[in-house]
C-alpha positions as CSV (number, residue, x, y, z in Angstrom):
1,M,29.7,46.9,139.0
2,S,26.6,48.0,140.8
3,R,25.6,44.9,142.9
4,T,27.5,43.5,145.8
5,V,27.3,39.8,146.7
6,A,28.6,38.7,150.1
7,V,29.4,35.0,150.2
8,I,29.6,33.6,153.7
9,G,31.8,30.5,153.7
10,G,34.7,29.6,151.5
11,G,34.3,25.8,151.3
12,Y,33.4,23.9,148.2
13,G,30.1,25.7,147.5
14,G,31.1,29.2,148.6
15,A,34.4,29.2,146.8
16,A,32.8,28.0,143.6
17,V,30.0,30.6,143.8
18,A,32.4,33.5,144.6
19,K,34.5,32.6,141.6
20,A,31.6,32.2,139.3
21,L,30.0,35.5,140.3
22,E,33.0,37.8,140.4
23,S,32.6,38.7,136.7
24,E,29.0,39.6,137.3
25,A,29.1,41.5,140.6
26,D,31.3,42.9,143.3
27,V,32.0,39.8,145.4
28,I,33.1,39.7,149.0
29,L,34.0,36.3,150.3
30,I,33.8,36.0,154.1
31,D,35.7,33.2,155.8
32,P,37.9,33.1,158.9
33,R,40.3,30.7,157.3
34,E,43.4,31.7,155.3
35,A,42.7,29.0,152.6
36,F,40.2,26.7,151.1
37,V,40.8,23.2,152.5
38,N,40.2,20.3,150.3
39,A,38.7,18.0,152.9
40,A,39.1,14.9,150.7
41,A,42.8,15.4,150.8
42,S,43.1,15.7,154.6
43,L,43.6,12.0,155.2
44,R,46.3,11.9,152.6
45,A,47.8,14.9,154.3
46,L,47.7,13.1,157.6
47,A,49.5,10.1,156.2
48,R,52.0,12.2,154.3
49,P,52.9,15.4,156.1
50,D,55.5,16.3,153.4
51,W,52.5,16.5,150.9
52,A,50.0,18.2,153.3
53,A,50.4,21.7,151.9
54,N,48.7,20.5,148.7
55,A,45.4,20.3,150.6
56,F,45.3,24.1,151.1
57,F,44.5,26.7,148.5
58,P,45.0,30.3,149.7
59,F,41.9,32.4,149.2
60,E,44.2,35.3,147.9
61,T,44.6,33.2,144.7
62,L,40.9,32.5,144.2
63,L,39.4,35.9,143.3
64,T,41.0,38.3,140.8
65,K,38.4,41.1,141.2
66,G,36.6,40.3,144.4
67,A,37.7,40.7,148.0
68,V,38.3,38.3,150.9
69,I,37.6,39.2,154.5
70,R,39.0,36.8,157.1
71,D,36.4,37.0,159.8
72,R,33.3,35.1,161.0
73,A,29.7,36.2,160.2
74,V,27.7,36.6,163.4
75,S,24.4,37.9,161.9
76,V,22.9,38.6,158.5
77,D,19.9,40.8,157.5
78,L,18.4,42.3,154.4
79,G,21.2,44.9,154.2
80,G,24.3,42.7,154.7
81,V,26.4,41.0,157.2
82,T,27.8,41.8,160.7
83,L,31.1,40.2,161.5
84,A,32.6,39.0,164.7
85,S,35.0,41.9,164.6
86,G,32.1,44.3,164.6
87,E,32.6,45.3,161.0
88,R,29.5,45.7,158.9
89,V,29.6,44.5,155.2
90,A,26.8,46.0,153.1
91,A,25.5,43.7,150.4
92,D,22.7,43.5,147.9
93,Y,22.7,39.7,147.9
94,L,23.9,37.1,150.4
95,V,25.0,33.6,149.7
96,L,25.0,31.5,152.8
97,A,27.5,28.7,152.1
98,T,28.5,27.9,155.6
99,G,29.2,24.3,154.6
100,S,29.4,21.2,156.7
101,S,31.3,20.2,159.7
102,Y,33.4,17.1,159.9
103,A,35.7,15.9,162.7
104,Y,39.4,16.5,162.4
105,P,41.4,15.7,160.3
106,A,38.9,16.1,157.5
107,K,38.3,19.7,158.7
108,P,41.3,21.3,160.4
109,G,40.5,23.2,163.5
110,S,43.0,26.0,162.7
111,D,42.2,29.0,160.5
112,S,45.8,29.4,159.3
113,I,47.6,27.1,156.9
114,G,50.7,27.0,159.1
115,A,48.8,26.0,162.3
116,A,46.8,23.4,160.3
117,L,50.0,21.9,158.9
118,D,51.5,21.8,162.4
119,D,48.4,20.0,163.7
120,L,48.7,17.4,160.9
121,R,52.4,16.8,161.6
122,R,51.8,16.5,165.3
123,T,48.9,14.0,164.8
124,H,51.0,12.0,162.3
125,K,53.8,11.8,164.8
126,E,51.4,10.7,167.6
127,L,49.9,8.0,165.4
128,R,53.4,6.7,164.4
129,Q,54.3,6.5,168.1
130,A,51.1,4.8,169.2
131,D,52.3,1.2,169.4
132,N,49.9,0.3,172.1
133,L,46.7,0.9,170.3
134,P,44.3,-2.1,170.4
135,F,43.7,-1.7,166.6
136,P,45.6,-0.6,163.5
137,V,44.9,3.0,162.3
138,I,44.2,2.9,158.6
139,I,44.7,6.0,156.5
140,L,43.8,6.1,152.8
141,P,46.5,8.2,151.1
142,L,45.4,7.7,147.5
143,G,47.7,9.1,144.9
144,S,49.6,8.4,141.7
145,K,51.1,5.3,143.4
146,G,47.7,4.3,144.8
147,G,47.2,2.1,147.8
148,V,46.5,2.7,151.4
149,G,48.8,3.3,154.3
150,Q,48.6,1.8,157.8
151,L,49.9,3.6,160.8
152,P,51.6,2.9,163.1
153,S,54.3,1.1,161.2
154,P,58.1,1.4,161.6
155,E,58.4,1.8,157.9
156,G,55.7,4.4,157.6
157,P,52.6,4.0,155.4
158,S,52.5,0.5,154.0
159,V,50.2,-1.2,151.5
160,A,51.5,-4.6,152.4
161,S,50.3,-4.6,156.0
162,A,46.8,-3.2,155.3
163,S,43.8,-5.3,154.9
164,V,42.2,-3.0,152.4
165,V,43.8,-1.7,149.2
166,A,42.5,1.0,147.0
167,E,44.2,2.2,143.9
168,Y,43.8,5.3,141.8
169,K,45.7,5.5,138.5
170,G,45.2,9.0,137.2
171,T,46.2,12.5,137.8
172,D,46.3,13.7,141.4
173,L,42.8,12.9,142.6
174,F,42.9,15.4,145.4
175,T,44.2,18.6,144.0
176,A,44.1,18.7,140.2
177,R,40.6,20.1,139.9
178,F,41.3,22.9,142.4
179,V,44.6,24.1,140.9
180,E,42.7,25.5,137.8
181,Q,40.3,27.4,140.0
182,F,42.6,28.6,142.8
183,G,46.1,28.5,141.3
184,P,49.0,26.9,143.1
185,T,48.6,25.3,146.5
186,A,50.1,26.7,149.7
């Protein structure tokens, strides 16, 4: 292939563009994270730490022909991208897909899957132990069983004690569409 496309950002837009273009050009995906994070699944991951790995899709499974560089872009110009490491990535085309920013837990602060999972487990534990909060913490872990979970609760997530109930009766709302694109979760 004669053209190189540098895609900066591996969120929803960047991951989709990188995958779509890899059959047409040499694609280089630049993102500091180890994996695509399905932000919609982050709240469920917080409520169910045993399920949390399903919210992460390693970039190594996304591209079959392209390359992934784990780094941050610090500047771009007509010839390519300069990374935080000092490395220069030459490119014929640039896709700036730097995405959005949401507060944790929707967007984990860690770049590695392991550290993000540790953060979610720690936060889950802190919420479970927070008996003195002046308000209930409601988390919406939609899934095949549906319903919402309320923390803290001695029994863990519970639909019965929540004032809002949402139900989803289908395949896994949070990960099914990404498994086809990325392959298995972390």
